[in-house]
C-alpha positions as CSV (number, residue, x, y, z in Angstrom):
1,E,0.1,0.0,0.2
2,N,3.1,2.3,0.5
3,A,2.5,5.3,-2.0
4,N,6.2,5.3,-2.7
5,L,6.3,1.5,-4.0
6,M,3.6,-0.5,-5.1
7,N,0.4,2.5,-3.9
8,V,-2.3,-0.7,-4.1
9,D,-5.6,0.3,-2.6
10,A,-6.3,-1.3,0.5
11,A,-9.9,-2.7,-1.0
12,D,-7.7,-4.3,-3.7
13,I,-6.2,-6.6,-1.3
14,D,-7.3,-10.2,0.0
15,T,-5.8,-9.2,3.2
16,S,-6.7,-12.4,4.9
17,S,-4.9,-14.8,2.2
18,F,-1.9,-12.5,3.3
19,S,-2.4,-13.3,7.2
20,T,-2.9,-17.1,5.7
21,A,0.4,-17.2,4.3
22,A,2.1,-15.5,7.0
23,S,0.8,-18.0,9.4
24,A,1.8,-20.8,7.3
25,L,5.1,-19.3,6.5
26,S,6.0,-17.8,9.9
27,G,9.2,-19.9,10.8
28,Y,11.3,-18.3,7.6
29,I,13.8,-15.5,8.6
30,V,14.0,-13.3,5.4
31,G,16.4,-10.7,4.5
32,F,17.4,-9.3,1.2
33,P,19.2,-6.2,-0.5
34,Q,16.9,-4.3,-3.2
35,I,19.5,-3.2,-5.6
36,E,18.0,-2.4,-8.4
37,T,14.7,-1.0,-9.7
38,R,12.1,-3.6,-10.2
39,P,8.7,-3.7,-11.3
40,G,6.6,-4.2,-7.9
41,L,4.3,-7.6,-9.0
42,Q,6.9,-9.3,-10.7
43,L,9.2,-8.7,-7.6
44,L,6.2,-10.0,-5.5
45,Q,5.9,-13.0,-8.0
46,E,9.7,-14.2,-7.7
47,I,9.4,-13.7,-4.0
48,A,6.6,-15.7,-3.8
49,N,8.2,-18.3,-5.7
50,Q,10.7,-19.0,-3.4
51,C,8.7,-19.4,-0.4
52,N,6.6,-22.2,-2.5
53,S,3.5,-19.9,-3.3
54,I,1.8,-18.1,-6.0
55,L,0.5,-14.6,-6.3
56,L,-3.4,-14.5,-7.6
57,F,-5.6,-11.4,-9.3
58,D,-9.0,-12.8,-8.4
59,Q,-12.6,-10.5,-8.5
60,G,-10.2,-7.6,-8.2
61,K,-8.3,-8.5,-5.2
62,V,-4.6,-9.7,-5.2
63,S,-4.2,-12.2,-3.1
64,I,-1.4,-15.2,-2.1
65,V,-1.9,-19.0,-1.7
66,V,1.0,-21.3,-0.6
67,L,1.7,-24.4,-2.3
68,S,1.2,-27.4,-0.6
69,D,1.3,-31.5,-2.1
70,T,-0.7,-32.3,1.2
71,A,-4.4,-31.8,1.9
72,G,-5.0,-28.1,3.4
73,T,-8.3,-26.8,4.1
74,I,-10.9,-27.9,1.8
75,R,-13.2,-25.4,0.2
76,H,-15.6,-27.3,-2.0
77,T,-16.4,-31.3,-1.8
78,F,-17.5,-32.7,-5.4
79,D,-19.8,-36.1,-6.0
80,T,-23.2,-37.2,-7.5
81,T,-24.5,-38.3,-4.4
82,T,-24.7,-36.3,-1.3
83,N,-23.9,-33.1,-3.1
84,D,-25.2,-34.0,-6.3
85,N,-22.6,-31.3,-7.9
86,L,-20.7,-33.5,-10.2
87,L,-21.4,-33.6,-14.0
88,Q,-22.3,-37.4,-14.7
89,G,-19.8,-38.9,-17.2
90,S,-17.3,-35.5,-17.4
91,L,-14.2,-36.6,-15.3
92,T,-11.2,-38.0,-17.1
93,T,-7.9,-38.7,-15.3
94,Q,-4.4,-39.0,-16.8
95,E,-0.9,-39.0,-15.1
96,T,2.0,-36.2,-15.6
97,S,5.0,-37.5,-17.5
98,V,8.1,-38.5,-16.2
99,D,9.9,-36.5,-18.6
100,D,9.1,-33.6,-16.3
101,L,10.3,-35.2,-13.5
102,V,13.3,-33.6,-11.3
103,N,15.4,-35.8,-9.2
104,E,18.2,-32.7,-8.4
105,I,17.8,-29.3,-7.2
106,V,20.9,-26.9,-7.2
107,V,19.6,-24.0,-5.4
108,K,21.7,-21.0,-6.3
109,W,21.9,-18.8,-2.7
110,T,23.6,-15.6,-2.3
111,P,24.3,-15.3,1.4
112,F,25.9,-12.0,1.4
113,W,25.6,-9.1,-0.4
114,D,28.5,-6.7,0.7
115,D,32.4,-5.8,-0.1
116,I,34.0,-8.6,2.0
117,T,32.6,-11.3,1.3
118,G,31.1,-10.7,-2.0
119,N,27.8,-11.8,-3.7
120,K,28.9,-14.5,-5.3
121,P,26.2,-17.3,-5.6
122,M,26.6,-20.7,-3.7
123,D,25.3,-24.2,-4.7
124,V,23.0,-25.7,-2.0
125,R,21.7,-28.9,-3.8
126,S,20.3,-32.0,-2.4
127,Y,19.0,-35.0,-4.7
128,K,17.0,-38.3,-4.7
129,S,19.2,-41.2,-5.6
130,A,16.7,-44.0,-6.5
131,A,15.2,-41.8,-8.9
132,I,18.6,-41.1,-10.3
133,T,19.2,-44.6,-10.7
134,A,15.9,-45.2,-12.6
135,F,16.1,-41.8,-14.7
136,G,19.9,-41.1,-14.6
137,R,20.1,-37.5,-13.1
138,I,17.8,-34.8,-14.1
139,S,18.9,-31.4,-12.6
140,Q,17.4,-27.9,-12.2
141,D,18.9,-24.8,-10.8
142,L,16.6,-22.8,-8.2
143,P,17.8,-19.1,-7.6
144,V,17.0,-17.6,-4.4
145,Y,18.4,-15.0,-2.9
146,L,15.2,-14.1,0.0
147,Y,16.9,-15.6,2.9
148,W,19.3,-15.1,5.7
149,R,19.7,-18.9,7.4
150,R,21.2,-21.7,5.3
151,T,18.5,-23.8,6.9
152,D,15.4,-21.8,5.5
153,V,17.0,-22.2,1.8
154,E,17.6,-26.0,2.5
155,S,14.1,-25.9,3.1
156,Q,12.8,-24.4,0.5
157,R,15.3,-26.8,-1.9
158,D,13.8,-29.8,-0.5
159,W,10.0,-28.8,-0.9
160,W,10.6,-28.1,-4.7
161,L,12.7,-31.1,-5.0
162,N,9.7,-33.5,-3.6
163,H,7.6,-31.7,-5.5
164,R,9.5,-32.0,-8.7
165,S,10.2,-35.7,-8.0
166,T,6.3,-36.6,-8.2
167,V,4.2,-38.1,-10.5
168,F,0.9,-36.2,-10.0
169,R,-2.4,-37.7,-11.1
170,T,-4.5,-34.9,-13.1
171,V,-8.3,-34.8,-13.2
172,S,-10.6,-32.9,-15.0
173,F,-14.6,-32.6,-14.6
174,T,-17.4,-30.3,-15.1
175,G,-19.0,-28.7,-11.9
176,F,-21.5,-26.1,-11.5
177,L,-21.9,-22.3,-10.5
178,D,-21.1,-22.5,-7.0
179,A,-17.6,-24.1,-7.9
180,L,-16.6,-20.3,-9.3
181,V,-15.3,-19.3,-5.9
182,L,-12.5,-21.9,-6.3
183,Q,-8.9,-20.6,-7.6
184,P,-5.6,-22.3,-8.2
185,G,-4.2,-23.6,-5.2
186,D,-7.7,-24.7,-3.1
187,W,-8.2,-27.8,-2.1
188,I,-11.2,-29.6,-3.1
189,N,-12.8,-32.9,-2.2
190,V,-13.7,-35.6,-5.0
191,T,-15.6,-38.9,-4.9
192,W,-16.5,-40.4,-8.2
193,I,-18.1,-43.8,-8.5
194,D,-18.2,-45.1,-12.0
195,G,-20.6,-46.7,-14.4
196,G,-19.4,-50.2,-13.1
197,S,-19.9,-49.0,-9.5
198,R,-16.3,-48.8,-8.9
199,D,-15.3,-46.0,-6.4
200,L,-12.3,-44.6,-8.9
201,F,-10.5,-42.9,-5.8
202,S,-11.9,-45.2,-3.1
203,G,-13.5,-42.2,-1.2
204,A,-12.9,-39.1,-1.1
205,K,-9.8,-37.6,-2.6
206,S,-8.3,-34.5,-1.8
207,M,-7.1,-32.7,-4.6
208,M,-5.7,-29.0,-5.4
209,V,-7.2,-26.7,-7.8
210,L,-4.9,-26.3,-11.1
211,K,-7.9,-24.2,-13.2
212,V,-11.4,-23.1,-13.2
213,T,-13.0,-22.4,-16.2
214,D,-16.6,-20.8,-16.6
215,T,-17.8,-22.4,-19.7
216,G,-20.5,-19.8,-20.6
217,K,-24.1,-19.5,-20.5
218,D,-25.0,-23.3,-19.0
219,G,-24.1,-22.9,-15.6
220,L,-21.4,-25.3,-16.0
221,V,-17.8,-24.9,-14.7
222,Q,-14.9,-26.6,-15.9
223,I,-12.4,-27.7,-12.8
224,D,-9.0,-29.2,-13.4
225,A,-6.8,-30.4,-10.2
226,R,-4.5,-32.9,-9.7
227,Y,-2.8,-34.9,-6.7
228,P,0.2,-36.8,-6.0
229,F,0.1,-40.1,-7.5
230,V,3.6,-41.5,-7.3
231,T,6.6,-39.9,-5.6
232,Y,10.3,-41.1,-6.4
């Protein structure tokens, strides 16, 4: 809101989402120099990425969501029985490709920004040995400048390594207009009984929303979500 920074009106900020995120991320100690002029939104998105979060603009307000691969608060429950809010026959599933797996994360961390110790990044790395044996080494760099302590850098490194070394099952289905309250990062429960009376998810399955699309005047909403299926 600062007039000399982004000058965003308080009415345009979902303050409750920032309070929730601050609580979820309260263990980290942050400190970094602002050494160049940057567009405010670009800087905020970059900071969010370094603490497994994303910024969203929804219904005229900016909000923040802390990402997780384990279920958080369930915002909505979908089924064809009790809630009757899932269009019969609309659900499809598939798995993310193993070609997208990463089994080594190399954090490029800049711990100091002064004339004595310099500002050369150091490598803080970790890997999944079983995944390297199965697929060969697949490495990814992660630039980090946000944290003072190495332990916080390692926490972020390990979160992204677990996330990137997972095959996710992606789920798409059609719901109704009440689903428009959802946004990426929200958690939902989905129960699906197929035509052969088979419970596809063995009861309500917690999934993280990836995308919500209003399909138009028919009152239907397309929902894309996913959940961890196999972690290497």
